[in-house]
N, CA and C atoms as a LAMMPS dump frame, in Angstrom:
ITEM: TIMESTEP
0
ITEM: NUMBER OF ATOMS
249
ITEM: BOX BOUNDS ff ff ff
-5.0000000000000000e+02 5.0000000000000000e+02
-5.0000000000000000e+02 5.0000000000000000e+02
-5.0000000000000000e+02 5.0000000000000000e+02
ITEM: ATOMS id mol type element x y z
1 1 1 N -350.853 -101.935 130.112
2 1 2 C -349.547 -102.428 129.716
3 1 3 C -349.565 -102.767 128.226
4 2 1 N -348.531 -102.351 127.536
5 2 2 C -348.412 -102.687 126.116
6 2 3 C -347.501 -103.888 125.957
7 3 1 N -347.673 -104.564 124.853
8 3 2 C -346.911 -105.781 124.584
9 3 3 C -346.45 -105.766 123.144
10 4 1 N -345.182 -106.054 122.942
11 4 2 C -344.64 -106.271 121.605
12 4 3 C -344.043 -107.664 121.625
13 5 1 N -344.657 -108.574 120.921
14 5 2 C -344.202 -109.957 120.861
15 5 3 C -343.579 -110.181 119.489
16 6 1 N -342.324 -110.601 119.473
17 6 2 C -341.61 -110.831 118.219
18 6 3 C -341.275 -112.305 118.121
19 7 1 N -341.64 -112.914 117.009
20 7 2 C -341.292 -114.308 116.74
21 7 3 C -340.231 -114.285 115.652
22 8 1 N -339.074 -114.836 115.952
23 8 2 C -337.959 -114.802 115.015
24 8 3 C -337.414 -116.21 114.832
25 9 1 N -336.88 -116.499 113.663
26 9 2 C -336.298 -117.811 113.446
27 9 3 C -335.89 -118.027 112.005
28 10 1 N -335.403 -119.2 111.76
29 10 2 C -334.946 -119.584 110.431
30 10 3 C -336.152 -119.716 109.486
31 11 1 N -335.917 -119.594 108.172
32 11 2 C -337 -119.786 107.214
33 11 3 C -337.649 -121.162 107.387
34 12 1 N -338.961 -121.184 107.246
35 12 2 C -339.762 -122.426 107.319
36 12 3 C -339.66 -123.131 108.668
37 13 1 N -339.414 -122.353 109.735
38 13 2 C -339.286 -122.965 111.066
39 13 3 C -340.575 -122.908 111.877
40 14 1 N -341.658 -122.366 111.29
41 14 2 C -342.937 -122.332 111.988
42 14 3 C -343.287 -120.996 112.616
43 15 1 N -342.602 -119.932 112.206
44 15 2 C -342.862 -118.61 112.783
45 15 3 C -344.296 -118.151 112.563
46 16 1 N -344.805 -118.34 111.362
47 16 2 C -346.17 -117.892 111.066
48 16 3 C -347.192 -118.669 111.888
49 17 1 N -347.01 -119.962 111.97
50 17 2 C -347.932 -120.794 112.736
51 17 3 C -347.911 -120.401 114.205
52 18 1 N -346.721 -120.3 114.784
53 18 2 C -346.597 -119.931 116.192
54 18 3 C -347.116 -118.519 116.438
55 19 1 N -346.71 -117.576 115.592
56 19 2 C -347.149 -116.186 115.762
57 19 3 C -348.65 -116.039 115.681
58 20 1 N -349.27 -116.701 114.713
59 20 2 C -350.729 -116.627 114.564
60 20 3 C -351.431 -117.221 115.783
61 21 1 N -350.925 -118.338 116.28
62 21 2 C -351.528 -118.967 117.466
63 21 3 C -351.361 -118.099 118.702
64 22 1 N -350.172 -117.541 118.887
65 22 2 C -349.95 -116.652 120.039
66 22 3 C -350.842 -115.419 119.963
67 23 1 N -350.922 -114.826 118.787
68 23 2 C -351.762 -113.641 118.617
69 23 3 C -353.214 -113.966 118.916
70 24 1 N -353.684 -115.128 118.448
71 24 2 C -355.057 -115.534 118.727
72 24 3 C -355.29 -115.755 120.206
73 25 1 N -354.348 -116.421 120.851
74 25 2 C -354.478 -116.701 122.288
75 25 3 C -354.436 -115.427 123.122
76 26 1 N -353.666 -114.446 122.666
77 26 2 C -353.526 -113.187 123.396
78 26 3 C -354.509 -112.118 122.924
79 27 1 N -355.29 -112.44 121.895
80 27 2 C -356.256 -111.49 121.313
81 27 3 C -355.591 -110.201 120.857
82 28 1 N -354.482 -110.352 120.122
83 28 2 C -353.772 -109.2 119.566
84 28 3 C -353.616 -109.394 118.064
85 29 1 N -353.498 -108.305 117.314
86 29 2 C -353.268 -108.419 115.868
87 29 3 C -351.914 -109.065 115.581
88 30 1 N -351.824 -109.714 114.438
89 30 2 C -350.597 -110.375 114.009
90 30 3 C -350.155 -109.766 112.688
91 31 1 N -348.923 -109.281 112.632
92 31 2 C -348.401 -108.607 111.448
93 31 3 C -347.065 -109.236 111.08
94 32 1 N -346.816 -109.373 109.774
95 32 2 C -345.527 -109.913 109.335
96 32 3 C -344.797 -108.915 108.441
97 33 1 N -343.492 -109.055 108.424
98 33 2 C -342.678 -108.209 107.551
99 33 3 C -343.033 -108.464 106.1
100 34 1 N -343.378 -109.69 105.783
101 34 2 C -343.737 -110.027 104.404
102 34 3 C -344.945 -109.235 103.916
103 35 1 N -345.868 -108.909 104.822
104 35 2 C -347.031 -108.108 104.428
105 35 3 C -346.599 -106.707 104.011
106 36 1 N -345.667 -106.131 104.732
107 36 2 C -345.14 -104.817 104.357
108 36 3 C -344.408 -104.897 103.022
109 37 1 N -343.616 -105.95 102.848
110 37 2 C -342.859 -106.117 101.611
111 37 3 C -343.805 -106.272 100.424
112 38 1 N -344.869 -107.046 100.588
113 38 2 C -345.84 -107.25 99.508
114 38 3 C -346.512 -105.931 99.123
115 39 1 N -346.837 -105.106 100.107
116 39 2 C -347.44 -103.799 99.817
117 39 3 C -346.473 -102.916 99.041
118 40 1 N -345.214 -102.901 99.467
119 40 2 C -344.213 -102.102 98.761
120 40 3 C -344.064 -102.55 97.319
121 41 1 N -343.956 -103.864 97.109
122 41 2 C -343.745 -104.382 95.758
123 41 3 C -344.979 -104.218 94.879
124 42 1 N -346.16 -104.212 95.487
125 42 2 C -347.378 -103.993 94.703
126 42 3 C -347.415 -102.559 94.166
127 43 1 N -346.93 -101.626 94.966
128 43 2 C -346.929 -100.215 94.556
129 43 3 C -345.684 -99.824 93.782
130 44 1 N -344.595 -100.515 94.051
131 44 2 C -343.311 -100.21 93.414
132 44 3 C -342.725 -101.497 92.839
133 45 1 N -343.311 -102.032 91.764
134 45 2 C -342.894 -103.332 91.242
135 45 3 C -341.431 -103.409 90.816
136 46 1 N -340.808 -102.298 90.515
137 46 2 C -339.404 -102.309 90.112
138 46 3 C -338.437 -102.249 91.286
139 47 1 N -338.961 -102.222 92.497
140 47 2 C -338.115 -102.122 93.691
141 47 3 C -337.237 -103.372 93.81
142 48 1 N -335.953 -103.169 93.948
143 48 2 C -335.021 -104.294 94.029
144 48 3 C -335.136 -104.996 95.376
145 49 1 N -334.898 -106.297 95.371
146 49 2 C -334.966 -107.105 96.592
147 49 3 C -334.015 -106.566 97.664
148 50 1 N -332.846 -106.101 97.241
149 50 2 C -331.861 -105.578 98.18
150 50 3 C -332.384 -104.344 98.919
151 51 1 N -333.374 -103.68 98.35
152 51 2 C -333.967 -102.493 98.964
153 51 3 C -335.272 -102.84 99.663
154 52 1 N -336.081 -103.713 99.056
155 52 2 C -337.413 -103.997 99.602
156 52 3 C -337.369 -104.675 100.968
157 53 1 N -336.416 -105.566 101.184
158 53 2 C -336.312 -106.246 102.482
159 53 3 C -336.002 -105.278 103.616
160 54 1 N -334.89 -104.534 103.517
161 54 2 C -334.564 -103.575 104.575
162 54 3 C -335.634 -102.488 104.747
163 55 1 N -336.206 -102.035 103.656
164 55 2 C -337.258 -101.017 103.747
165 55 3 C -338.487 -101.572 104.472
166 56 1 N -338.808 -102.835 104.218
167 56 2 C -339.926 -103.475 104.918
168 56 3 C -339.692 -103.485 106.42
169 57 1 N -338.467 -103.829 106.827
170 57 2 C -338.136 -103.812 108.256
171 57 3 C -338.246 -102.406 108.822
172 58 1 N -337.712 -101.417 108.104
173 58 2 C -337.788 -100.031 108.572
174 58 3 C -339.23 -99.614 108.807
175 59 1 N -340.1 -99.926 107.851
176 59 2 C -341.518 -99.57 107.994
177 59 3 C -342.159 -100.3 109.16
178 60 1 N -341.872 -101.597 109.279
179 60 2 C -342.473 -102.391 110.343
180 60 3 C -342.064 -101.861 111.715
181 61 1 N -340.791 -101.576 111.888
182 61 2 C -340.331 -101.084 113.191
183 61 3 C -340.847 -99.676 113.474
184 62 1 N -340.982 -98.862 112.456
185 62 2 C -341.558 -97.534 112.651
186 62 3 C -343.005 -97.65 113.144
187 63 1 N -343.798 -98.477 112.464
188 63 2 C -345.198 -98.668 112.868
189 63 3 C -345.267 -99.278 114.267
190 64 1 N -344.379 -100.22 114.567
191 64 2 C -344.356 -100.819 115.905
192 64 3 C -344.099 -99.756 116.966
193 65 1 N -343.135 -98.885 116.71
194 65 2 C -342.824 -97.827 117.678
195 65 3 C -343.976 -96.871 117.894
196 66 1 N -344.598 -96.45 116.806
197 66 2 C -345.74 -95.535 116.906
198 66 3 C -346.9 -96.209 117.641
199 67 1 N -347.148 -97.478 117.294
200 67 2 C -348.238 -98.229 117.901
201 67 3 C -348.012 -98.416 119.398
202 68 1 N -346.802 -98.807 119.774
203 68 2 C -346.501 -99.002 121.193
204 68 3 C -346.528 -97.686 121.958
205 69 1 N -346.059 -96.616 121.345
206 69 2 C -346.093 -95.31 121.999
207 69 3 C -347.528 -94.877 122.28
208 70 1 N -348.444 -95.346 121.447
209 70 2 C -349.855 -95.009 121.637
210 70 3 C -350.519 -95.95 122.645
211 71 1 N -349.747 -96.906 123.161
212 71 2 C -350.29 -97.813 124.161
213 71 3 C -351.013 -99.011 123.591
214 72 1 N -350.794 -99.316 122.323
215 72 2 C -351.445 -100.456 121.686
216 72 3 C -350.552 -101.696 121.773
217 73 1 N -351.159 -102.858 121.668
218 73 2 C -350.449 -104.13 121.716
219 73 3 C -350.469 -104.774 120.341
220 74 1 N -349.346 -105.383 119.954
221 74 2 C -349.25 -106.044 118.659
222 74 3 C -348.386 -107.292 118.771
223 75 1 N -348.601 -108.225 117.864
224 75 2 C -347.767 -109.413 117.732
225 75 3 C -347.125 -109.351 116.36
226 76 1 N -345.802 -109.363 116.294
227 76 2 C -345.084 -109.228 115.031
228 76 3 C -344.288 -110.489 114.766
229 77 1 N -344.184 -110.831 113.514
230 77 2 C -343.342 -111.95 113.126
231 77 3 C -342.17 -111.39 112.337
232 78 1 N -340.979 -111.683 112.773
233 78 2 C -339.784 -111.251 112.061
234 78 3 C -339.293 -112.421 111.23
235 79 1 N -339.032 -112.164 109.989
236 79 2 C -338.538 -113.206 109.106
237 79 3 C -337.071 -112.964 108.839
238 80 1 N -336.246 -113.912 109.242
239 80 2 C -334.815 -113.818 109.024
240 80 3 C -334.51 -114.247 107.599
241 81 1 N -333.911 -113.355 106.838
242 81 2 C -333.59 -113.667 105.448
243 81 3 C -332.138 -114.083 105.292
244 82 1 N -331.357 -113.826 106.296
245 82 2 C -329.942 -114.149 106.201
246 82 3 C -329.152 -113.121 105.419
247 83 1 N -329.864 -112.1 104.918
248 83 2 C -329.173 -111.057 104.15
249 83 3 C -329.152 -109.76 104.9
């Protein structure tokens, strides 16, 4: 059985803390949208915020789909930006 666990909430509401603890308890990797965004901005420093946020989500969901299709389990943290 595969598992996709998504932690979502308001900024500074404890998503990272909860997600990391759940991932540890379930022995699954923990990934955040911010990690994807940081990678994009490191390679494309001129990328506008209006593009980097949505692109980060697109990449994260693509990887989640591929990973789940392969039968792997992951714990993801979704960060609500309000935008």
